[in-house]
C-alpha positions as CSV (number, residue, x, y, z in Angstrom):
1,M,24.8,4.5,42.7
2,L,26.2,1.5,43.8
3,D,29.3,1.8,47.0
4,Q,33.0,0.7,45.5
5,R,32.9,-2.3,47.1
6,K,29.2,-3.0,45.0
7,S,30.6,-2.1,42.0
8,A,33.8,-3.7,41.7
9,I,31.9,-7.0,42.6
10,L,29.2,-6.1,40.0
11,Q,31.7,-5.4,37.4
12,A,33.3,-8.6,38.0
13,L,30.8,-10.9,38.2
14,V,29.6,-9.4,34.4
15,N,33.0,-9.9,33.1
16,E,33.3,-13.5,34.1
17,F,29.3,-14.1,32.9
18,I,30.4,-12.7,29.0
19,T,33.2,-14.9,29.3
20,T,31.9,-18.0,30.5
21,A,28.2,-17.7,30.1
22,Q,28.2,-19.4,33.6
23,P,26.8,-18.9,36.9
24,V,29.1,-16.8,38.8
25,G,30.2,-17.5,42.5
26,S,32.3,-15.4,45.1
27,S,35.6,-17.1,45.0
28,H,35.5,-16.1,41.1
29,I,35.1,-13.0,42.5
30,K,37.3,-13.2,44.8
31,T,40.3,-14.6,42.7
32,D,39.2,-11.3,39.6
33,T,39.1,-8.4,41.8
34,A,41.8,-6.5,44.3
35,L,39.1,-6.2,46.9
36,D,41.2,-6.4,50.5
37,V,37.8,-8.7,51.9
38,S,37.0,-12.1,52.6
39,T,35.0,-14.8,50.4
40,A,32.0,-14.3,52.9
41,T,31.8,-10.8,52.7
42,I,31.1,-11.5,48.7
43,R,28.8,-13.3,49.7
44,T,27.3,-11.4,51.9
45,E,27.3,-8.2,49.3
46,L,26.6,-10.7,46.4
47,S,22.6,-11.4,48.2
48,Q,22.9,-7.5,49.0
49,L,23.1,-7.0,45.4
50,E,20.5,-10.1,44.3
51,K,18.0,-8.4,46.9
52,E,18.3,-4.9,44.9
53,G,17.7,-6.5,41.6
54,Y,21.1,-6.8,40.1
55,L,22.0,-10.4,40.4
56,V,19.5,-12.7,39.8
57,K,20.4,-16.9,41.4
58,P,19.2,-19.1,38.3
59,H,19.4,-22.2,40.8
60,T,19.2,-22.8,45.0
61,S,22.5,-23.7,44.4
62,A,23.9,-21.8,42.1
63,G,26.4,-19.0,41.7
64,R,24.4,-15.8,40.1
65,I,24.0,-14.3,36.5
66,P,23.1,-10.9,36.0
67,S,20.1,-9.0,35.8
68,D,19.2,-6.5,33.0
69,K,19.1,-4.2,36.1
70,G,22.2,-5.4,37.1
71,Y,23.4,-5.2,32.6
72,R,22.1,-1.4,33.0
73,Y,24.0,0.0,35.3
74,F,27.2,-2.6,34.0
75,V,27.6,-0.3,30.9
76,D,26.6,3.6,32.2
77,H,28.6,3.3,35.1
78,L,31.5,0.4,34.7
79,T,32.1,0.1,30.8
80,K,34.8,1.9,30.0
81,P,35.0,3.4,26.3
82,G,36.6,0.8,24.1
83,S,38.7,1.0,21.3
84,L,39.7,-0.8,18.4
85,G,42.6,-2.9,17.7
86,P,45.0,-1.7,15.0
87,A,44.3,-4.6,12.7
88,Q,40.4,-4.0,13.2
89,K,40.5,0.1,12.5
90,Q,42.1,-0.7,9.6
91,E,40.1,-2.9,8.6
92,V,37.4,-0.7,8.3
93,K,39.0,2.0,6.8
94,H,40.1,-0.9,3.5
95,F,36.5,-1.7,3.4
96,F,35.1,2.0,3.2
97,A,38.4,2.5,1.2
98,S,37.5,0.4,-1.2
99,S,33.8,-0.2,-2.0
100,H,32.1,0.7,-4.9
101,A,29.3,-0.5,-4.7
102,A,25.7,1.4,-4.8
103,I,24.5,2.4,-2.0
104,E,22.3,-0.4,-1.4
105,A,24.8,-2.7,-2.0
106,L,26.8,-1.0,0.7
107,L,24.0,-0.5,2.9
108,Q,23.9,-4.7,2.8
109,N,27.7,-5.2,2.6
110,T,28.1,-2.6,6.1
111,S,25.8,-4.7,7.8
112,K,28.3,-8.3,7.1
113,L,31.3,-5.8,8.9
114,L,29.3,-5.7,11.5
115,S,28.7,-9.0,11.7
116,R,32.0,-10.0,10.5
117,M,33.7,-8.0,13.7
118,T,31.4,-8.6,16.7
119,N,30.3,-12.2,16.0
120,N,26.5,-11.0,16.5
121,V,23.6,-9.6,14.0
122,G,24.6,-6.6,11.7
123,V,21.5,-4.7,11.1
124,V,21.9,-1.6,8.9
125,I,18.5,0.5,8.2
126,G,18.8,3.0,5.8
127,S,16.0,5.2,3.9
128,L,14.8,4.7,-0.2
129,P,17.7,6.1,-1.7
130,D,16.7,8.7,-4.7
131,T,18.2,6.7,-7.4
132,T,16.1,4.2,-6.7
133,I,15.2,3.1,-10.4
134,I,11.1,1.8,-10.9
135,K,11.7,-1.7,-12.7
136,A,8.0,-2.0,-13.3
137,V,4.7,-0.9,-12.5
138,Q,1.1,-2.7,-11.7
139,L,-1.5,-1.5,-10.3
140,L,-4.0,-4.4,-8.8
141,Y,-7.8,-4.2,-7.6
142,S,-9.3,-4.6,-4.1
143,S,-12.6,-3.3,-4.2
144,E,-15.2,-1.0,-6.3
145,F,-13.0,1.7,-4.1
146,S,-9.6,0.9,-3.4
147,A,-6.4,-0.5,-5.0
148,T,-3.0,-1.7,-4.3
149,L,0.0,0.1,-6.2
150,I,3.1,-1.9,-6.5
151,F,6.6,-1.5,-6.9
152,I,9.8,-3.3,-8.2
153,L,12.5,-1.0,-7.8
154,S,16.4,-1.6,-8.7
155,S,17.0,-2.3,-5.1
156,A,15.1,-5.7,-5.3
157,D,12.7,-4.0,-3.1
158,V,8.7,-4.8,-3.5
159,E,7.0,-1.4,-2.0
160,K,3.0,-2.0,-1.9
161,I,0.2,1.1,-1.1
162,E,-3.1,1.3,-0.6
163,I,-4.9,4.2,-2.8
164,N,-8.7,4.4,-1.8
165,F,-10.2,6.5,-4.6
166,L,-13.0,9.4,-4.1
167,N,-15.6,8.0,-6.4
168,H,-16.6,4.4,-7.9
169,I,-13.9,2.2,-10.4
170,T,-13.6,-0.8,-11.8
171,E,-12.3,-3.5,-12.7
172,S,-11.7,-2.1,-16.8
173,D,-11.1,1.4,-15.2
174,I,-7.9,-0.5,-12.9
175,E,-6.6,-2.1,-15.6
176,K,-6.4,0.8,-17.9
177,L,-4.5,2.5,-15.4
178,S,-2.1,0.1,-14.4
179,A,-1.3,-0.4,-18.5
180,L,-1.0,3.9,-18.4
181,L,1.2,3.6,-15.0
182,S,3.5,1.6,-16.6
183,S,3.5,2.6,-20.0
184,K,4.9,6.0,-18.6
185,S,7.1,4.7,-15.6
186,I,9.4,2.2,-16.3
187,N,13.2,3.2,-15.7
188,I,12.6,6.1,-13.8
189,P,13.3,7.5,-10.8
190,L,11.0,6.2,-8.3
191,K,10.9,10.3,-6.9
192,S,9.7,11.0,-10.6
193,F,6.6,8.7,-10.4
194,L,4.3,11.2,-9.6
195,T,5.6,14.0,-12.6
196,S,6.0,11.0,-15.5
197,I,2.1,10.5,-15.9
198,P,0.6,14.5,-17.1
199,V,-3.0,14.8,-17.3
200,Q,-2.9,14.4,-20.7
201,P,-6.6,14.7,-23.3
202,E,-5.6,11.3,-23.9
203,N,-6.0,10.3,-20.8
204,L,-7.9,12.7,-19.2
205,E,-11.1,10.5,-17.9
206,F,-8.5,9.0,-15.7
207,E,-7.6,12.2,-13.7
208,P,-9.5,12.1,-10.3
209,M,-8.1,8.3,-10.2
210,L,-4.5,9.8,-10.8
211,R,-5.5,12.8,-7.7
212,D,-6.1,10.2,-5.7
213,I,-3.0,8.4,-6.1
214,E,-0.9,11.3,-6.1
215,N,-2.1,11.8,-2.5
216,A,-2.1,8.0,-1.6
217,F,1.6,8.0,-2.6
218,K,2.4,11.2,-1.0
219,A,1.5,10.1,2.3
220,Y,3.3,7.0,1.9
221,Y,6.9,8.8,1.6
222,S,5.9,11.9,3.5
223,P,9.7,12.2,5.8
224,S,7.4,13.9,8.3
225,N,5.1,10.9,9.5
226,E,7.1,8.2,10.9
227,L,4.7,5.8,10.3
228,N,5.3,6.2,6.7
229,D,9.0,7.2,6.8
230,I,9.4,2.9,8.4
231,K,8.0,2.0,5.9
232,S,10.2,3.8,2.9
233,S,13.1,2.9,5.5
234,H,14.8,-0.7,4.1
235,L,16.5,-3.1,6.5
236,Y,19.6,-4.8,5.6
237,V,20.7,-8.2,7.8
238,D,23.5,-9.9,8.2
239,G,24.7,-12.7,10.3
240,T,21.4,-15.2,11.4
241,S,23.6,-17.9,11.8
242,H,25.2,-16.2,15.6
243,I,21.7,-16.7,17.3
244,A,22.1,-20.6,17.1
245,E,25.6,-19.8,18.0
246,S,24.5,-17.5,21.1
247,F,21.0,-19.8,22.8
248,E,20.9,-23.1,23.4
249,A,16.6,-23.0,23.3
250,I,15.5,-23.4,20.1
251,E,12.7,-22.1,20.6
252,T,14.7,-18.7,21.8
253,V,16.3,-18.9,18.2
254,K,13.3,-19.8,17.0
255,N,11.5,-16.5,18.2
256,I,14.7,-14.5,17.5
257,L,14.2,-15.4,13.4
258,E,10.9,-14.4,13.6
259,I,11.8,-11.3,14.9
260,L,14.3,-10.2,12.7
261,E,12.0,-11.3,9.8
262,Q,9.5,-8.3,10.5
263,Q,11.4,-5.2,8.8
264,F,8.8,-3.4,10.8
265,V,8.8,-4.1,13.7
266,I,12.8,-4.0,13.5
267,V,12.7,-0.4,12.2
268,S,10.9,1.0,15.1
269,L,12.9,-0.6,17.6
270,L,16.2,1.3,16.8
271,R,14.2,4.3,16.2
272,D,12.5,3.7,19.4
273,V,16.4,3.3,21.5
274,L,18.1,6.0,19.1
275,D,14.1,8.3,20.9
276,R,15.1,7.2,24.3
277,G,18.7,8.9,24.0
278,L,20.5,5.4,24.1
279,S,23.2,4.3,22.6
280,V,22.2,0.2,24.2
281,S,18.8,-1.6,25.1
282,I,19.1,-4.2,26.8
283,G,16.9,-7.6,27.1
284,S,13.2,-5.9,28.9
285,E,14.1,-2.9,27.5
286,N,13.4,-4.0,23.9
287,G,10.0,-4.1,24.8
288,L,9.7,-7.4,23.2
289,E,9.0,-10.6,24.8
290,S,10.9,-12.9,21.9
291,L,14.1,-10.5,22.7
292,A,14.5,-10.3,26.3
293,N,17.7,-12.1,26.1
294,C,18.6,-9.9,23.6
295,S,20.6,-6.6,23.5
296,L,21.1,-4.0,20.8
297,V,23.8,-1.7,20.5
298,V,22.6,1.5,18.3
299,T,24.1,4.5,16.5
300,P,22.4,6.3,13.9
301,Y,24.4,7.9,10.5
302,T,24.7,11.2,8.7
303,V,24.8,12.4,5.5
304,D,26.6,16.4,5.5
305,G,24.9,16.0,9.4
306,T,21.4,15.2,8.6
307,T,20.5,11.7,10.0
308,V,19.5,9.3,7.5
309,G,19.4,5.6,8.7
310,S,20.9,4.1,11.2
311,I,23.1,0.7,12.0
312,G,23.6,-1.7,15.3
313,I,24.3,-5.1,16.5
314,L,21.9,-7.6,18.0
315,G,23.0,-10.3,19.9
316,P,22.9,-12.2,23.6
317,T,22.2,-9.5,27.1
318,R,26.1,-11.2,28.0
319,M,28.0,-9.2,24.2
320,K,31.3,-7.0,24.8
321,Y,29.8,-4.1,25.4
322,S,32.5,-1.9,24.9
323,E,33.9,-4.2,22.6
324,A,30.9,-3.4,20.4
325,L,29.6,0.4,21.5
326,A,33.6,1.0,19.5
327,T,32.6,-1.6,16.6
328,V,29.9,0.7,15.9
329,A,30.6,3.6,16.3
330,I,34.2,4.0,14.4
331,I,31.6,2.1,12.1
332,G,28.9,4.7,11.8
333,N,31.3,7.4,11.6
334,E,33.0,5.5,8.9
335,L,29.6,5.5,6.5
336,S,29.2,8.8,6.9
337,E,32.0,9.5,5.8
338,R,32.0,8.0,2.9
339,L,27.8,8.8,2.1
340,S,29.2,12.7,2.8
341,K,31.8,12.2,0.4
342,E,29.3,10.2,-2.7
343,G,26.7,13.0,-2.5
344,Q,29.7,15.3,-3.0
345,T,30.3,14.1,-6.2
346,N,27.1,13.2,-7.2
């Protein structure tokens, strides 16, 4: 723990840097704090904070900026619980009261709300809803012992499941089985896929292959398997234009945008943050070089007390953490209430 004076200096420096994005010198801190000490004393304390890893000096003659360790201390010890203003609270309340979209659209619109209210990237993760309808299904031959099962869903998502067969198969077998699956599975809920194709005398020859497909389908959507659970989650992202506004280096922007396109990476990252018991992940804590200058603020949302997904914002490490935490918290609570009420009426 830092002493009171170092804490006050660190807090003033972080707040100033978040506001200006410019290295902070002792004169600014003297002005921004009520500390009854000289600028020389502040410079000494700044030097000590740098030695202890809370600050870094980007240039020899410049002021200092927070390190990841400095931000972490700021978030854990110096950031007071934030509160949204009446107008912002009303905006959130109105959004969920007036939205009558399907779940997929609601989650997408929630990511837009997060982005709009924070000027950062809004991220929402949700599991595949039970109401998702199969719009098309196809089985494609891969090899004499494997094929790929492809679903096109009403949510506009495409799901691919690799099937490994115990027995030798031919392209002709796959074509016939694909036609059977398509004839039986169109316009039914994805959750009913396995019960839609009972083994009948006319398709008895496909029984072993259908059992292999059944096993692969169950494994893919098994909630007990974290890897497969991540695969069945869906990512909704909005506000990527804010990345270009937050970072000057084109390469940095490019790398962050590439990461945001990788659903598996982002879903895994948000889950990892929550699994570590955190609500904020800062810079190097993200474990990805591309996100070394970014922070994530995350919270889970629930349906009837059961966690079904998570929401968050992604932005520069110099984000306004107090406001970000307050925004994510209230939107997460409202989303949980909305989905729980919807579950009671369905």
